[in-house]
Every structure is written in C-alpha cells, then in structure tokens.
C-alpha positions as CSV (number, residue, x, y, z in Angstrom):
1,X,12.8,-3.7,36.1
2,X,10.2,-2.5,33.7
3,X,8.9,-4.9,31.2
4,X,8.4,-3.1,27.8
5,X,6.1,-4.5,25.0
6,X,5.8,-2.7,21.6
7,X,2.5,-3.1,19.9
8,X,3.5,-2.1,16.0
9,X,1.5,-1.1,12.9
10,X,-1.8,-0.2,14.5
11,X,-4.3,1.0,12.0
12,X,-6.9,2.1,14.5
13,X,-5.4,3.7,17.5
14,X,-8.4,4.8,19.1
15,X,-10.3,1.1,18.6
16,X,-7.1,-0.8,19.6
17,X,-6.6,1.4,22.6
18,X,-10.2,1.0,23.9
19,X,-9.8,-2.9,23.2
20,X,-6.5,-3.0,25.5
21,X,-8.0,-0.9,28.1
22,X,-11.1,-3.2,28.5
23,X,-8.7,-6.2,28.5
24,X,-6.7,-4.5,31.3
25,X,-9.8,-3.7,33.2
26,X,-10.9,-7.2,33.2
27,X,-7.2,-8.4,34.4
28,X,-7.3,-5.6,36.9
29,X,-4.0,-4.0,37.1
30,X,-4.0,-0.1,37.9
31,X,-3.2,1.6,34.2
32,X,-1.9,5.0,33.4
33,X,-2.8,6.0,29.6
34,X,-0.1,8.4,28.2
35,X,-0.8,10.6,25.3
36,X,-1.8,13.8,23.8
37,X,-4.6,15.5,25.4
38,X,-6.9,15.6,22.3
39,X,-6.6,11.7,22.0
40,X,-7.1,11.1,25.5
41,X,-10.4,13.5,25.5
42,X,-11.5,11.1,22.7
43,X,-10.8,8.1,24.6
44,X,-12.4,9.4,27.8
45,X,-15.5,10.3,25.4
46,X,-15.5,6.8,23.9
47,X,-15.4,5.2,27.3
48,X,-18.4,7.2,28.5
49,X,-20.3,6.2,25.2
50,X,-19.7,2.5,26.0
51,X,-22.7,0.1,27.1
52,X,-23.0,0.4,31.0
53,X,-21.7,-3.0,31.2
54,X,-18.4,-2.1,29.3
55,X,-17.8,1.2,31.0
56,X,-14.1,1.7,32.4
57,X,-14.1,4.0,35.2
58,X,-11.2,6.5,34.8
59,X,-9.8,10.0,36.1
60,X,-7.1,12.3,35.2
61,X,-3.7,12.6,36.5
62,X,-4.8,16.1,37.7
63,X,-7.4,14.7,39.9
64,X,-6.5,13.7,43.8
65,X,-4.4,10.8,44.3
66,X,-7.4,9.3,46.3
67,X,-9.5,9.3,43.4
68,X,-6.8,7.9,41.1
69,X,-6.5,5.0,43.7
70,X,-10.1,4.4,43.8
71,X,-10.0,3.6,40.3
72,X,-7.9,1.5,37.7
73,X,-7.4,3.9,34.8
74,X,-5.6,7.5,34.8
75,X,-5.3,9.4,31.9
76,X,-2.2,11.6,31.7
77,X,-0.3,13.9,29.2
78,X,3.5,13.9,29.4
79,X,3.2,17.2,31.5
80,X,1.0,15.4,34.2
81,X,2.8,11.9,34.2
82,X,4.6,12.7,37.4
83,X,1.3,13.3,39.0
84,X,0.1,9.8,38.6
85,X,-0.5,7.8,41.7
86,X,2.4,5.5,42.8
87,X,-0.2,2.6,42.9
88,X,-0.3,2.4,39.2
89,X,1.4,-0.5,37.9
90,X,1.1,-0.2,33.9
91,X,2.0,2.6,31.6
92,X,0.1,2.5,28.2
93,X,2.1,5.1,26.0
94,X,0.9,6.2,22.7
95,X,4.2,6.0,20.5
96,X,5.2,9.7,20.2
97,X,8.7,11.0,19.8
98,X,12.3,9.5,19.9
99,X,12.7,9.5,23.6
100,X,11.1,7.4,26.3
101,X,8.3,8.8,28.4
102,X,10.1,10.5,31.6
103,X,9.9,8.2,34.7
104,X,8.7,5.2,32.8
105,X,10.9,3.1,35.1
106,X,8.6,3.3,38.1
107,X,6.1,1.1,36.3
108,X,6.1,-2.5,36.4
109,X,5.3,-2.6,32.9
110,X,5.3,-0.1,29.7
111,X,3.3,-0.9,26.8
112,X,4.2,1.3,23.7
113,X,1.4,1.5,21.0
114,X,2.7,2.5,17.7
115,X,0.5,3.7,14.8
116,X,0.9,2.3,11.3
117,X,3.0,5.0,9.9
118,X,6.7,5.0,8.9
119,X,7.6,8.0,10.9
120,X,6.1,6.6,14.2
121,X,7.8,3.0,13.1
122,X,11.2,4.9,12.8
123,X,10.6,6.7,16.3
124,X,9.8,3.3,17.9
125,X,13.0,1.9,16.7
126,X,15.1,4.4,18.4
127,X,13.1,3.8,21.5
128,X,13.6,0.2,21.1
129,X,17.3,0.7,20.9
130,X,17.2,2.9,24.0
131,X,15.5,0.4,25.9
132,X,17.8,-2.5,24.8
133,X,20.9,-0.8,25.4
134,X,19.7,-0.7,29.1
135,X,18.9,-4.3,29.4
136,X,15.1,-3.9,29.7
137,X,13.2,-6.9,28.7
138,X,11.5,-6.3,25.4
139,X,8.6,-7.8,23.7
140,X,7.2,-7.1,20.2
141,X,3.7,-7.6,18.7
142,X,3.5,-6.7,15.1
143,X,-0.2,-6.2,14.3
144,X,0.8,-6.0,10.3
145,X,2.1,-9.3,10.4
146,X,0.2,-10.9,13.2
147,X,3.1,-11.9,15.0
148,X,4.7,-11.5,18.4
149,X,8.0,-11.9,19.9
C-alpha cells in the first residue's frame, strides 16, 4: 500500500522541491515529479543551472522508458503520468486540486507538496480525507509549525 506524506505550508515551492529532489538523489530512489508544465520547466532549468556536482539528471515522461530507467528523476504532467516507467518508486506531487493523482497507487510512496496558501491547504485537506477513508498510511510535515506527525 502506498505510503503518503504531506509537506504543508511551503513558502518557496521551487527551492523546497529542489532540496527534496537532491535529498532523493542521494538516497537513490527513482522519482517522478508531477506538476504543471511551466513549474516543471522551471525545475528543469534550475537543475541545469546547478553546480556540476549538484546536478540531478532528469528526463520527461514523454521520453522513452529506457531513458527513464537509466536515470532517477522523471518530470511528468497529469496528462503524461501514465507514461512514467513502472520502475519509478516515488511520486512527488505538487499539491493541486481536490482529487488525488490518477494512478498514484502504483507508487510505493507519494509525497504531496502543498504551498502556503489557504486554497491549497483546503484542497490538501480533501485529498487527506480521501486517502484516510481508504486506509492509506499518512504522515504530516508542517513547515510553518516545524512539526511532523
């Protein structure tokens, strides 16, 4: 069953996402980052701008599965999530909308990143309730309060 973590009240989504991707890179799971295309383009550009020793190789869900399998980070929009290689273990989702990502259950772990705004928080509460009703193990990391549950 997919383990789900919510990271709430993130003030700097790009900076937080980059730090999380670097942490994942060091611990070596295969990760798909799910979000809007413009945000993913900004993340890709930022990753290319890193120092050579900090670079995280990545590709897109539209790339061939063999290319996805060669790396550890795949960038996906909601429309392309189904094309992500089955070898990818972790889905990092930029908290959007009231519904969970279609097909999230195939991942070992789901990390929901929720920006520090009221509308995003309200949507996240609805997704939390959806997962909770279905018995998924849930963890909460509130960046504003500096606490985790």
